[in-house]
BAMI-369829 format. One record per residue (C-alpha): residue number from 0; residue in one letter; chain; z, y, x. Coordinates in steps of 0.5 Angstrom, whole numbers, plus 500, padded with zeros to 3 digits. Last residue first. Example, Ala and Ser with C-alpha at 12.3 -4.5 7.8 and 13.67 -1.06 7.14 Angstrom:
<site voke="1" drentor="s" gunu="A" up="514" north="498" east="527"/>
<site voke="0" drentor="a" gunu="A" up="516" north="491" east="525"/>
***
This chain:
<site voke="299" drentor="n" gunu="A" up="503" north="528" east="526"/>
<site voke="298" drentor="f" gunu="A" up="505" north="531" east="520"/>
<site voke="297" drentor="p" gunu="A" up="510" north="526" east="516"/>
<site voke="296" drentor="a" gunu="A" up="510" north="526" east="509"/>
<site voke="295" drentor="s" gunu="A" up="516" north="525" east="505"/>
<site voke="294" drentor="l" gunu="A" up="517" north="523" east="498"/>
<site voke="293" drentor="k" gunu="A" up="511" north="521" east="495"/>
<site voke="292" drentor="n" gunu="A" up="508" north="519" east="502"/>
<site voke="291" drentor="a" gunu="A" up="501" north="522" east="503"/>
<site voke="290" drentor="g" gunu="A" up="501" north="523" east="511"/>
<site voke="289" drentor="l" gunu="A" up="498" north="529" east="514"/>
<site voke="288" drentor="s" gunu="A" up="494" north="528" east="520"/>
<site voke="287" drentor="s" gunu="A" up="492" north="531" east="527"/>
<site voke="286" drentor="y" gunu="A" up="487" north="529" east="532"/>
<site voke="285" drentor="s" gunu="A" up="486" north="528" east="539"/>
<site voke="284" drentor="g" gunu="A" up="480" north="522" east="542"/>
<site voke="283" drentor="y" gunu="A" up="478" north="519" east="548"/>
<site voke="282" drentor="t" gunu="A" up="482" north="524" east="552"/>
<site voke="281" drentor="f" gunu="A" up="482" north="529" east="558"/>
<site voke="280" drentor="g" gunu="A" up="475" north="531" east="558"/>
<site voke="279" drentor="k" gunu="A" up="476" north="539" east="558"/>
<site voke="278" drentor="d" gunu="A" up="471" north="541" east="553"/>
<site voke="277" drentor="e" gunu="A" up="469" north="535" east="549"/>
<site voke="276" drentor="r" gunu="A" up="475" north="532" east="549"/>
<site voke="275" drentor="l" gunu="A" up="481" north="536" east="549"/>
<site voke="274" drentor="n" gunu="A" up="478" north="542" east="546"/>
<site voke="273" drentor="l" gunu="A" up="473" north="539" east="541"/>
<site voke="272" drentor="n" gunu="A" up="478" north="534" east="539"/>
<site voke="271" drentor="i" gunu="A" up="483" north="540" east="539"/>
<site voke="270" drentor="r" gunu="A" up="479" north="544" east="534"/>
<site voke="269" drentor="s" gunu="A" up="476" north="539" east="529"/>
<site voke="268" drentor="t" gunu="A" up="469" north="537" east="530"/>
<site voke="267" drentor="f" gunu="A" up="471" north="529" east="530"/>
<site voke="266" drentor="d" gunu="A" up="475" north="531" east="524"/>
<site voke="265" drentor="g" gunu="A" up="483" north="532" east="522"/>
<site voke="264" drentor="g" gunu="A" up="485" north="536" east="528"/>
<site voke="263" drentor="l" gunu="A" up="486" north="544" east="526"/>
<site voke="262" drentor="r" gunu="A" up="479" north="545" east="522"/>
<site voke="261" drentor="s" gunu="A" up="481" north="539" east="517"/>
<site voke="260" drentor="n" gunu="A" up="488" north="541" east="518"/>
<site voke="259" drentor="f" gunu="A" up="487" north="547" east="515"/>
<site voke="258" drentor="v" gunu="A" up="484" north="544" east="509"/>
<site voke="257" drentor="m" gunu="A" up="490" north="539" east="508"/>
<site voke="256" drentor="f" gunu="A" up="495" north="545" east="509"/>
<site voke="255" drentor="p" gunu="A" up="492" north="548" east="503"/>
<site voke="254" drentor="l" gunu="A" up="492" north="542" east="499"/>
<site voke="253" drentor="y" gunu="A" up="500" north="541" east="500"/>
<site voke="252" drentor="d" gunu="A" up="502" north="548" east="499"/>
<site voke="251" drentor="p" gunu="A" up="504" north="546" east="492"/>
<site voke="250" drentor="n" gunu="A" up="508" north="541" east="494"/>
<site voke="249" drentor="t" gunu="A" up="508" north="534" east="491"/>
<site voke="248" drentor="p" gunu="A" up="503" north="531" east="496"/>
<site voke="247" drentor="p" gunu="A" up="510" north="531" east="500"/>
<site voke="246" drentor="i" gunu="A" up="511" north="537" east="506"/>
<site voke="245" drentor="c" gunu="A" up="513" north="535" east="513"/>
<site voke="244" drentor="p" gunu="A" up="517" north="531" east="517"/>
<site voke="243" drentor="y" gunu="A" up="516" north="532" east="524"/>
<site voke="242" drentor="g" gunu="A" up="510" north="531" east="530"/>
<site voke="241" drentor="a" gunu="A" up="508" north="528" east="536"/>
<site voke="240" drentor="f" gunu="A" up="504" north="522" east="538"/>
<site voke="239" drentor="i" gunu="A" up="502" north="520" east="545"/>
<site voke="238" drentor="v" gunu="A" up="497" north="514" east="547"/>
<site voke="237" drentor="s" gunu="A" up="497" north="512" east="554"/>
<site voke="236" drentor="q" gunu="A" up="492" north="509" east="559"/>
<site voke="235" drentor="q" gunu="A" up="491" north="504" east="564"/>
<site voke="234" drentor="a" gunu="A" up="497" north="501" east="563"/>
<site voke="233" drentor="g" gunu="A" up="500" north="497" east="569"/>
<site voke="232" drentor="p" gunu="A" up="508" north="498" east="567"/>
<site voke="231" drentor="r" gunu="A" up="508" north="499" east="559"/>
<site voke="230" drentor="d" gunu="A" up="514" north="503" east="558"/>
<site voke="229" drentor="v" gunu="A" up="515" north="505" east="551"/>
<site voke="228" drentor="i" gunu="A" up="517" north="513" east="552"/>
<site voke="227" drentor="y" gunu="A" up="521" north="517" east="547"/>
<site voke="226" drentor="v" gunu="A" up="521" north="525" east="547"/>
<site voke="225" drentor="n" gunu="A" up="526" north="530" east="543"/>
<site voke="224" drentor="p" gunu="A" up="525" north="537" east="542"/>
<site voke="223" drentor="s" gunu="A" up="531" north="540" east="540"/>
<site voke="222" drentor="t" gunu="A" up="537" north="540" east="534"/>
<site voke="221" drentor="h" gunu="A" up="534" north="533" east="531"/>
<site voke="220" drentor="t" gunu="A" up="536" north="532" east="524"/>
<site voke="219" drentor="i" gunu="A" up="533" north="525" east="522"/>
<site voke="218" drentor="p" gunu="A" up="529" north="525" east="516"/>
<site voke="217" drentor="t" gunu="A" up="533" north="523" east="510"/>
<site voke="216" drentor="p" gunu="A" up="529" north="518" east="505"/>
<site voke="215" drentor="a" gunu="A" up="529" north="519" east="498"/>
<site voke="214" drentor="p" gunu="A" up="532" north="512" east="495"/>
<site voke="213" drentor="v" gunu="A" up="527" north="509" east="489"/>
<site voke="212" drentor="e" gunu="A" up="530" north="508" east="483"/>
<site voke="211" drentor="a" gunu="A" up="530" north="500" east="481"/>
<site voke="210" drentor="p" gunu="A" up="525" north="500" east="474"/>
<site voke="209" drentor="t" gunu="A" up="528" north="501" east="467"/>
<site voke="208" drentor="g" gunu="A" up="524" north="496" east="463"/>
<site voke="207" drentor="q" gunu="A" up="517" north="495" east="459"/>
<site voke="206" drentor="k" gunu="A" up="515" north="489" east="457"/>
<site voke="205" drentor="w" gunu="A" up="508" north="486" east="459"/>
<site voke="204" drentor="g" gunu="A" up="506" north="481" east="454"/>
<site voke="203" drentor="a" gunu="A" up="501" north="484" east="450"/>
<site voke="202" drentor="f" gunu="A" up="497" north="485" east="457"/>
<site voke="201" drentor="a" gunu="A" up="491" north="482" east="456"/>
<site voke="200" drentor="k" gunu="A" up="490" north="484" east="449"/>
<site voke="199" drentor="e" gunu="A" up="492" north="491" east="449"/>
<site voke="198" drentor="f" gunu="A" up="487" north="491" east="455"/>
<site voke="197" drentor="l" gunu="A" up="481" north="489" east="452"/>
<site voke="196" drentor="a" gunu="A" up="481" north="493" east="446"/>
<site voke="195" drentor="k" gunu="A" up="483" north="499" east="449"/>
<site voke="194" drentor="a" gunu="A" up="477" north="498" east="454"/>
<site voke="193" drentor="e" gunu="A" up="472" north="496" east="449"/>
<site voke="192" drentor="a" gunu="A" up="474" north="503" east="445"/>
<site voke="191" drentor="m" gunu="A" up="474" north="507" east="451"/>
<site voke="190" drentor="t" gunu="A" up="467" north="505" east="453"/>
<site voke="189" drentor="i" gunu="A" up="465" north="501" east="459"/>
<site voke="188" drentor="d" gunu="A" up="459" north="501" east="464"/>
<site voke="187" drentor="g" gunu="A" up="464" north="503" east="470"/>
<site voke="186" drentor="t" gunu="A" up="470" north="507" east="472"/>
<site voke="185" drentor="v" gunu="A" up="477" north="504" east="470"/>
<site voke="184" drentor="a" gunu="A" up="484" north="507" east="472"/>
<site voke="183" drentor="i" gunu="A" up="490" north="503" east="470"/>
<site voke="182" drentor="t" gunu="A" up="497" north="506" east="472"/>
<site voke="181" drentor="s" gunu="A" up="504" north="503" east="472"/>
<site voke="180" drentor="v" gunu="A" up="511" north="506" east="472"/>
<site voke="179" drentor="n" gunu="A" up="512" north="505" east="464"/>
<site voke="178" drentor="p" gunu="A" up="508" north="498" east="465"/>
<site voke="177" drentor="f" gunu="A" up="514" north="495" east="469"/>
<site voke="176" drentor="y" gunu="A" up="514" north="491" east="476"/>
<site voke="175" drentor="n" gunu="A" up="520" north="494" east="479"/>
<site voke="174" drentor="a" gunu="A" up="526" north="490" east="478"/>
<site voke="173" drentor="s" gunu="A" up="524" north="483" east="476"/>
<site voke="172" drentor="y" gunu="A" up="519" north="483" east="482"/>
<site voke="171" drentor="f" gunu="A" up="524" north="485" east="487"/>
<site voke="170" drentor="a" gunu="A" up="529" north="479" east="484"/>
<site voke="169" drentor="l" gunu="A" up="524" north="474" east="484"/>
<site voke="168" drentor="i" gunu="A" up="521" north="476" east="491"/>
<site voke="167" drentor="d" gunu="A" up="529" north="476" east="494"/>
<site voke="166" drentor="d" gunu="A" up="529" north="469" east="490"/>
<site voke="165" drentor="r" gunu="A" up="524" north="466" east="495"/>
<site voke="164" drentor="t" gunu="A" up="528" north="469" east="501"/>
<site voke="163" drentor="i" gunu="A" up="527" north="475" east="506"/>
<site voke="162" drentor="a" gunu="A" up="532" north="475" east="512"/>
<site voke="161" drentor="a" gunu="A" up="527" north="471" east="516"/>
<site voke="160" drentor="l" gunu="A" up="522" north="477" east="515"/>
<site voke="159" drentor="s" gunu="A" up="527" north="482" east="516"/>
<site voke="158" drentor="a" gunu="A" up="529" north="480" east="523"/>
<site voke="157" drentor="e" gunu="A" up="522" north="479" east="525"/>
<site voke="156" drentor="t" gunu="A" up="520" north="486" east="523"/>
<site voke="155" drentor="g" gunu="A" up="517" north="489" east="517"/>
<site voke="154" drentor="n" gunu="A" up="510" north="487" east="514"/>
<site voke="153" drentor="g" gunu="A" up="509" north="494" east="511"/>
<site voke="152" drentor="t" gunu="A" up="504" north="495" east="516"/>
<site voke="151" drentor="m" gunu="A" up="505" north="502" east="517"/>
<site voke="150" drentor="p" gunu="A" up="512" north="500" east="521"/>
<site voke="149" drentor="q" gunu="A" up="519" north="501" east="518"/>
<site voke="148" drentor="g" gunu="A" up="522" north="508" east="518"/>
<site voke="147" drentor="y" gunu="A" up="520" north="510" east="511"/>
<site voke="146" drentor="a" gunu="A" up="525" north="504" east="509"/>
<site voke="145" drentor="s" gunu="A" up="530" north="507" east="513"/>
<site voke="144" drentor="n" gunu="A" up="535" north="503" east="517"/>
<site voke="143" drentor="a" gunu="A" up="531" north="504" east="523"/>
<site voke="142" drentor="g" gunu="A" up="531" north="512" east="523"/>
<site voke="141" drentor="y" gunu="A" up="526" north="517" east="519"/>
<site voke="140" drentor="l" gunu="A" up="523" north="521" east="525"/>
<site voke="139" drentor="k" gunu="A" up="525" north="516" east="530"/>
<site voke="138" drentor="e" gunu="A" up="522" north="510" east="526"/>
<site voke="137" drentor="r" gunu="A" up="516" north="514" east="524"/>
<site voke="136" drentor="f" gunu="A" up="514" north="515" east="531"/>
<site voke="135" drentor="v" gunu="A" up="516" north="508" east="534"/>
<site voke="134" drentor="s" gunu="A" up="511" north="505" east="529"/>
<site voke="133" drentor="y" gunu="A" up="506" north="510" east="531"/>
<site voke="132" drentor="g" gunu="A" up="506" north="508" east="538"/>
<site voke="131" drentor="l" gunu="A" up="506" north="500" east="536"/>
<site voke="130" drentor="q" gunu="A" up="500" north="501" east="532"/>
<site voke="129" drentor="n" gunu="A" up="496" north="505" east="537"/>
<site voke="128" drentor="p" gunu="A" up="498" north="501" east="543"/>
<site voke="127" drentor="e" gunu="A" up="496" north="494" east="540"/>
<site voke="126" drentor="s" gunu="A" up="501" north="490" east="545"/>
<site voke="125" drentor="k" gunu="A" up="507" north="489" east="540"/>
<site voke="124" drentor="m" gunu="A" up="503" north="489" east="534"/>
<site voke="123" drentor="a" gunu="A" up="500" north="482" east="536"/>
<site voke="122" drentor="e" gunu="A" up="507" north="480" east="535"/>
<site voke="121" drentor="i" gunu="A" up="508" north="483" east="528"/>
<site voke="120" drentor="a" gunu="A" up="501" north="480" east="526"/>
<site voke="119" drentor="s" gunu="A" up="504" north="473" east="528"/>
<site voke="118" drentor="l" gunu="A" up="510" north="474" east="524"/>
<site voke="117" drentor="r" gunu="A" up="506" north="476" east="518"/>
<site voke="116" drentor="e" gunu="A" up="502" north="470" east="518"/>
<site voke="115" drentor="n" gunu="A" up="508" north="466" east="519"/>
<site voke="114" drentor="k" gunu="A" up="511" north="470" east="513"/>
<site voke="113" drentor="l" gunu="A" up="505" north="469" east="509"/>
<site voke="112" drentor="r" gunu="A" up="505" north="461" east="510"/>
<site voke="111" drentor="a" gunu="A" up="512" north="460" east="508"/>
<site voke="110" drentor="l" gunu="A" up="511" north="464" east="502"/>
<site voke="109" drentor="e" gunu="A" up="505" north="460" east="500"/>
<site voke="108" drentor="n" gunu="A" up="510" north="454" east="501"/>
<site voke="107" drentor="q" gunu="A" up="515" north="457" east="497"/>
<site voke="106" drentor="p" gunu="A" up="510" north="458" east="491"/>
<site voke="105" drentor="f" gunu="A" up="511" north="465" east="488"/>
<site voke="104" drentor="t" gunu="A" up="510" north="463" east="481"/>
<site voke="103" drentor="p" gunu="A" up="506" north="469" east="478"/>
<site voke="102" drentor="s" gunu="A" up="506" north="470" east="470"/>
<site voke="101" drentor="l" gunu="A" up="505" north="477" east="469"/>
<site voke="100" drentor="l" gunu="A" up="501" north="480" east="475"/>
<site voke="99" drentor="m" gunu="A" up="497" north="475" east="476"/>
<site voke="98" drentor="d" gunu="A" up="496" north="472" east="469"/>
<site voke="97" drentor="a" gunu="A" up="493" north="480" east="467"/>
<site voke="96" drentor="i" gunu="A" up="489" north="480" east="473"/>
<site voke="95" drentor="l" gunu="A" up="486" north="473" east="471"/>
<site voke="94" drentor="g" gunu="A" up="485" north="476" east="464"/>
<site voke="93" drentor="v" gunu="A" up="482" north="483" east="467"/>
<site voke="92" drentor="a" gunu="A" up="477" north="478" east="470"/>
<site voke="91" drentor="p" gunu="A" up="475" north="474" east="464"/>
<site voke="90" drentor="a" gunu="A" up="474" north="481" east="460"/>
<site voke="89" drentor="f" gunu="A" up="469" north="484" east="466"/>
<site voke="88" drentor="n" gunu="A" up="465" north="478" east="467"/>
<site voke="87" drentor="r" gunu="A" up="459" north="481" east="463"/>
<site voke="86" drentor="k" gunu="A" up="461" north="488" east="466"/>
<site voke="85" drentor="l" gunu="A" up="460" north="485" east="473"/>
<site voke="84" drentor="v" gunu="A" up="465" north="486" east="478"/>
<site voke="83" drentor="n" gunu="A" up="470" north="490" east="481"/>
<site voke="82" drentor="l" gunu="A" up="478" north="489" east="481"/>
<site voke="81" drentor="n" gunu="A" up="484" north="492" east="484"/>
<site voke="80" drentor="l" gunu="A" up="491" north="490" east="484"/>
<site voke="79" drentor="h" gunu="A" up="496" north="495" east="486"/>
<site voke="78" drentor="t" gunu="A" up="503" north="496" east="489"/>
<site voke="77" drentor="e" gunu="A" up="506" north="503" east="490"/>
<site voke="76" drentor="d" gunu="A" up="509" north="508" east="495"/>
<site voke="75" drentor="f" gunu="A" up="509" north="506" east="502"/>
<site voke="74" drentor="g" gunu="A" up="503" north="501" east="501"/>
<site voke="73" drentor="s" gunu="A" up="501" north="495" east="497"/>
<site voke="72" drentor="g" gunu="A" up="496" north="489" east="496"/>
<site voke="71" drentor="s" gunu="A" up="493" north="485" east="490"/>
<site voke="70" drentor="g" gunu="A" up="486" north="482" east="490"/>
<site voke="69" drentor="a" gunu="A" up="479" north="482" east="486"/>
<site voke="68" drentor="n" gunu="A" up="472" north="483" east="488"/>
<site voke="67" drentor="a" gunu="A" up="468" north="479" east="483"/>
<site voke="66" drentor="g" gunu="A" up="463" north="474" east="482"/>
<site voke="65" drentor="l" gunu="A" up="466" north="471" east="476"/>
<site voke="64" drentor="m" gunu="A" up="465" north="464" east="480"/>
<site voke="63" drentor="r" gunu="A" up="468" north="467" east="487"/>
<site voke="62" drentor="i" gunu="A" up="474" north="469" east="483"/>
<site voke="61" drentor="t" gunu="A" up="475" north="463" east="479"/>
<site voke="60" drentor="d" gunu="A" up="475" north="459" east="486"/>
<site voke="59" drentor="a" gunu="A" up="480" north="464" east="489"/>
<site voke="58" drentor="i" gunu="A" up="485" north="463" east="483"/>
<site voke="57" drentor="q" gunu="A" up="484" north="455" east="484"/>
<site voke="56" drentor="l" gunu="A" up="486" north="456" east="491"/>
<site voke="55" drentor="a" gunu="A" up="492" north="459" east="490"/>
<site voke="54" drentor="n" gunu="A" up="495" north="455" east="484"/>
<site voke="53" drentor="l" gunu="A" up="492" north="456" east="477"/>
<site voke="52" drentor="k" gunu="A" up="495" north="456" east="470"/>
<site voke="51" drentor="k" gunu="A" up="503" north="459" east="471"/>
<site voke="50" drentor="f" gunu="A" up="501" north="463" east="477"/>
<site voke="49" drentor="g" gunu="A" up="499" north="462" east="484"/>
<site voke="48" drentor="e" gunu="A" up="498" north="465" east="490"/>
<site voke="47" drentor="d" gunu="A" up="494" north="472" east="488"/>
<site voke="46" drentor="l" gunu="A" up="501" north="475" east="486"/>
<site voke="45" drentor="m" gunu="A" up="504" north="473" east="493"/>
<site voke="44" drentor="d" gunu="A" up="501" north="479" east="496"/>
<site voke="43" drentor="s" gunu="A" up="504" north="484" east="492"/>
<site voke="42" drentor="t" gunu="A" up="511" north="480" east="493"/>
<site voke="41" drentor="l" gunu="A" up="510" north="480" east="500"/>
<site voke="40" drentor="n" gunu="A" up="509" north="487" east="501"/>
<site voke="39" drentor="a" gunu="A" up="515" north="490" east="497"/>
<site voke="38" drentor="l" gunu="A" up="519" north="485" east="501"/>
<site voke="37" drentor="g" gunu="A" up="517" north="487" east="508"/>
<site voke="36" drentor="f" gunu="A" up="523" north="490" east="510"/>
<site voke="35" drentor="k" gunu="A" up="529" north="486" east="507"/>
<site voke="34" drentor="g" gunu="A" up="535" north="489" east="512"/>
<site voke="33" drentor="q" gunu="A" up="536" north="495" east="508"/>
<site voke="32" drentor="p" gunu="A" up="533" north="494" east="501"/>
<site voke="31" drentor="d" gunu="A" up="525" north="495" east="500"/>
<site voke="30" drentor="s" gunu="A" up="523" north="500" east="495"/>
<site voke="29" drentor="t" gunu="A" up="520" north="505" east="500"/>
<site voke="28" drentor="w" gunu="A" up="515" north="499" east="501"/>
<site voke="27" drentor="g" gunu="A" up="512" north="499" east="494"/>
<site voke="26" drentor="r" gunu="A" up="514" north="502" east="487"/>
<site voke="25" drentor="e" gunu="A" up="509" north="506" east="483"/>
<site voke="24" drentor="i" gunu="A" up="505" north="501" east="480"/>
<site voke="23" drentor="m" gunu="A" up="498" north="501" east="480"/>
<site voke="22" drentor="l" gunu="A" up="492" north="498" east="477"/>
<site voke="21" drentor="s" gunu="A" up="485" north="499" east="479"/>
<site voke="20" drentor="m" gunu="A" up="479" north="497" east="476"/>
<site voke="19" drentor="d" gunu="A" up="471" north="498" east="477"/>
<site voke="18" drentor="v" gunu="A" up="466" north="496" east="472"/>
<site voke="17" drentor="l" gunu="A" up="459" north="494" east="474"/>
<site voke="16" drentor="p" gunu="A" up="453" north="494" east="470"/>
<site voke="15" drentor="l" gunu="A" up="449" north="500" east="473"/>
<site voke="14" drentor="r" gunu="A" up="447" north="507" east="471"/>
<site voke="13" drentor="n" gunu="A" up="453" north="506" east="465"/>
<site voke="12" drentor="d" gunu="A" up="458" north="511" east="468"/>
<site voke="11" drentor="e" gunu="A" up="464" north="512" east="463"/>
<site voke="10" drentor="v" gunu="A" up="470" north="515" east="467"/>
<site voke="9" drentor="l" gunu="A" up="477" north="511" east="464"/>
<site voke="8" drentor="y" gunu="A" up="484" north="513" east="465"/>
<site voke="7" drentor="f" gunu="A" up="490" north="509" east="463"/>
<site voke="6" drentor="l" gunu="A" up="498" north="511" east="464"/>
<site voke="5" drentor="v" gunu="A" up="502" north="505" east="462"/>
<site voke="4" drentor="r" gunu="A" up="507" north="507" east="457"/>
<site voke="3" drentor="r" gunu="A" up="506" north="500" east="453"/>
<site voke="2" drentor="f" gunu="A" up="500" north="503" east="451"/>
<site voke="1" drentor="e" gunu="A" up="497" north="510" east="453"/>
<site voke="0" drentor="l" gunu="A" up="490" north="512" east="452"/>
***
């Protein structure tokens, strides 16, 4: 099904009276402008903080009364709204999701609260070795001024959060939230005819547009291996990251690489963990992974 150029996929499953929906917009943290890292994440998280009909508490109460799991979030390459609910409540729940998406008010008081929460999370990250190490790793691969070089949380930095205003949120929303860069996937106890009628009604006001282009990241070029140290005097153990920018999911070698990596370091029983942990006793764990970022995926 395609309406307003939204790609729509449905897998009918009648074993339980449940319906699961995921709506994805192909714009995320990589669309953050320089100096405003954390903007895409804030915008997505504010979708359920109020729209024209309901405020944040009323939205939460409505989700609870429907017996639904519902919310919004984002990643490097996408913004998503998710819903899981009994079939008998699917129609009003979809209406709620549509209102959250099409008429958010982005209240200033909720924005201030979310920014304070992120500042606390950034401070906490500084004492969490894995998060801190991976953030430094990405920054050294892509550069501090690249959206791909920002922390994996999507929260940005203290400076970038301080620079973000409600007007920035409104501008990001207006420039990126279009049906023609969106996909809806539904699974569960619903037919295509039911879904088509429901979604065409709920999203009738969603207008197409020309989304902002996502700049391709340019990894930093190194002519020799480099070592970067975050010194924590007195630390009883260390976290080590190593790697380089590798192939994105669009590369035909991506799936073969994932199969290879499952044996190299993708699981507990992979070679490097069995060698360095189980055999040698050098480490609590050693793993390898390939990222799934759309334009540039790091192997580490």
